[in-house]
N, C-alpha and C positions, 0 to 999 in steps of 0.2 A: 432348512435354511431360513424359513419364516421366523422360527423361534429365535435364531441367532440374530436376525435383523432387528426384531423387536427388543431383545435384551440390549443389544449394542446401542440402539436408538435411545432407549431409556437411560442408559448410563451416560451417553454423550450429552443429552439434554440436561441431565442433572449436573454434570461437570461444567457445562457452559453457563448454566444458571448460577452456580456457585461462584464462577469467575466474575460474574457481573458485567459481561460485555455483550454488546449487540452483535449479531452475526447474520449472515445471509443463509438462504436454504442450501446453496452450493457449499458453503463452509460447514454446515451441519452434515451434509453428505460425506465430506471428507473426514470429519470428526468421527462419524460412525465407522468409516473404513479403518481409521486408526485404532479405534477401540477393538475391532476384530483382529487387526494386525499387531496389537500391542506386544505379544510375546516375541514375534519375529523381529519387529523393529528394535526391541530391547536387546535381542541377541546380536543383531547386526551392529548395534551401537557399541556393545562390548568388544566386538571384533574390529571395530572401526572400519566397517565396510560402507563405502559411499555408493549408493545406487538408488534408482527409483523403482517403485513397485506398482504393478497393475492393481487397480481397485478390486478388492475381493467381492464387492457387491455392485449391483447395477443401480444407476440413478432411479430407474423405474421402481425397483423394489423398495428403496429407501423412501421415495416420494409416497408410495402406497402406505408404508408404515407410518409416515408422518401424518397423512390424512386420517388414518385410523386413530392415531394419538390425539389429534385435534378434536375429532368427534367425541372422544371420551374425556379428555382433560382440558380442552381449550388450546389456544395458541400458546406455545412455549414462551416463557419470559425471555425477552431479548431477541426473538426471531423477527427479522425485518420483513416487510412486504416484498413480494416477488418483483413488483414494479418499483425500480429505484426512484421514479419521479414522485412516489407517494411519501418518501422520506423527506422531511423538511431540510432544505438546502441551507447550510450555514455559510456557504461561499458567497462573498459579497457581490450581488448582482446590481445593487445600487451603491455606487462607489464614491459618493461625494465626501464620505468620511475619510477617504484616503488621500484627499487633495493636499494635505500638509504633512503626510507621514511617509516614511520609507518602509518598504516591504522586503525583508531580506530573502525570502524564498517562497515558492509555491510548489505544490505537488500536482502533477498531471497523471491520471490513472487511465490505463487502457480499458479496464473493466468498470463500467458505470456502477455496477452493484457494489464493488469494493469501495469506490469513492463515496457512495451513500453510506456504507458501513462505517467508514472512517469519520464522516461527519456526524453520524448518529452517536459515535463514541466520543464526540467533542475533541477529536484529534486536532482539528484546525484551530479551535479556540485555545486549547491547552498550549500549543506550540507556536501560535501566531503564524500558521502556515496554511493558507487557504487551499482547499482541495478542489480540483477541477477534473473533467474528463476530456478525452480527445475530441469530443463533440463541442467543447468550449473553445477549441483552438481555431483561429488565433485568439489569444486572450484579449480582453477588453483594454482599450487604450489607457484607462485609469489604472488598471493593474500594472501595465507596462511602465507607466510613469512612476508609480510607487516603487517598482523594482529599481528603476534608474536612480531614484533618490536614496536608495539604501547603499551601504558600503559592501562591496563584493556580493551582489545578489546572485541567485542561481535558480534554475528551474529543474526540479527533480522529476524524473519520469519513472513510474512504477508500471512494469509490463510483465506479461506472461513469459515463461521460459519456452518460447516458440520462435519459429522463423519470422512470423508476422510481428511478434513482440519486439524482437531485436531490430527488425527493419523499421518499426515505428519510431524507436529511439533515434535512428539515423534521420528519419524524415523530419522529426521535430527539431533536431539539431540544425538541419539545413534551412529551416524556415523560421528559426527563433529570431527575436529582435537582436540587433547588434549590441555588443558589450554585455550581454546577459548569457552566460554559459548554460548549456543544458547538460545535466548530469544524470545519466541512466543509472538507477540503483538496483536493477534486477526486476524480475527474477531471471537469473541465468541458469542454464542447464547444470553448471557445477554447484549452484546453490541448491537446486532441487535434489541433486544426488547427495550432497552433504547433509541435508535435512531428511533424507530418505522419504521423500514425498510420493504420493500416488500420482502416476502419470498415465496419460492416454496415448494410444498409438493410432495415428491416422496417416493418410497419404501425405508425403512431404510436399509442402506448397511450393509454388514457383518462385516465391521470394527468397528461398534458401540459396539459390545460385548467386544472388546479388550480394550475399554477406561476405564472400571471400574468406571463409573460415576453413581451416585445415586441421584443427586439433580434435580432442576427444568430444568437445561440445558439438562440433560440426558432424561428427559421426553419429552422435546421439540424435541430433536433429534429422540427419539424412535417413535414419531408420524409421522416421515418422513419429518419434516421441515428442510430447509436449506436456508441460506442467503449468497449471493455472496458479495465479497468486492466491486464489480462493483455497488452494490445497494447503496453504500455510495455516496452522492453527491460529484462530483469531487473537488470542493473547500474545502468542509469539510474534505475530505480524505487527501488532501495536508496539510491542517492546522493541522490535528490530527497527521500526520506523522512527521511534523516539531516539534511539541511539544514533541513527543516521543524521537526523535533524540536529541533534546536540553535538555531533562529532566535530563539526567545523565551527569554532567560535568566530563570530563576526567582529574583527578588530575595529576600533574606533579611529577614524581618520583624524588628521590634525585639524581639519575644518570643524568637525563635530566637537572636538575638544575645545577649540577656541570659542565656538558658539556657546558651549556650556559655561565656560568661565566668565564670559561677558555678561550673560543673562541669568546666572544662577542666584544672585542676591547677596545680601550683606555678609553672609557666612561663607561666601566663596573665597578662594585664595587671594585674588587681588584686593578685595575689601579688607580682609584680615591683615594683609601685609601693611596696608596704609594705616590701619588702626594701631599696629604695633610700632 
C-alpha cells in the first residue's frame, strides 16, 4: 500500500503542476485518491452510474507520503500553506475604492481553505467576484452598499454536501441584506454523486432534521455520508465556478443606459445625431 500511495502521489503532483493551479493539501489528498480509483471511476462513467465512493487511502497515509516527498523534492509547485491566513487575501478589506462602483456578486465559502485557494488562483480578480468565508459574515457595509448599487446583485454560497452545509445556506439566506438574494450553488449530494466524488461517512448531525428533505439526497445524508468541496478536482472546481458566475448576465437598467448616453462624449448617440 505504501508503494501505491507513493506512486499515486507522484502522478497527482505532476498532473496538478502541469495544470498550473494552486491547490490545498485536502485537494491533493482527493487527487491522490482519484488516481488510485481512476479505472473504477472510468468504468462507472461509461455505465453512467452516479454514486459516491469511500476514499481508498487514509489522510494520514497521504500526509506521511507528502512529508516524505517534501523532504526529498521540496514543497510541490502550487501547494498552498495549511493555514489559510498565510495566503494573501485579495478580498477587499479596505473598501474605499468601492464607494462609486457596483458589485454584481460575491462568493461566500464554507471552507476557509477553499476560499484561500480561489483567491490564490485569482478567481476573484478574473471574474470581479470577491471571495469571503462564513467568518466574514455579516459582510462589510461597503460591500453591501456596492451590491445595492449593482443591477440584480446576488450572494453565491459554496458549501459542502452535508447537512451542515445545506443548513448554512438557509442561515445566510435568513440573515442576508434585503433586496440581495442568496443563491446556494452547491455542493449538493446529487452533485457529489454525479461527479463520483469520494465521500466520508460519519454520524448524521442534528441539523439534518431541520432540512425537511425526503428525497434521495436526504437518505444519503441520513446514512451519514458527506462530501467536501475540496473533493472536487481543482481545475474542475474553477471551471464550474466560472460557468456559474458567467451563467447569468447582468442586464443594464434604463438608468445605467441613460447615464452612459449623457456622459459618454462627443461620439455618443445624442451628439452624433445633432451633428448629422
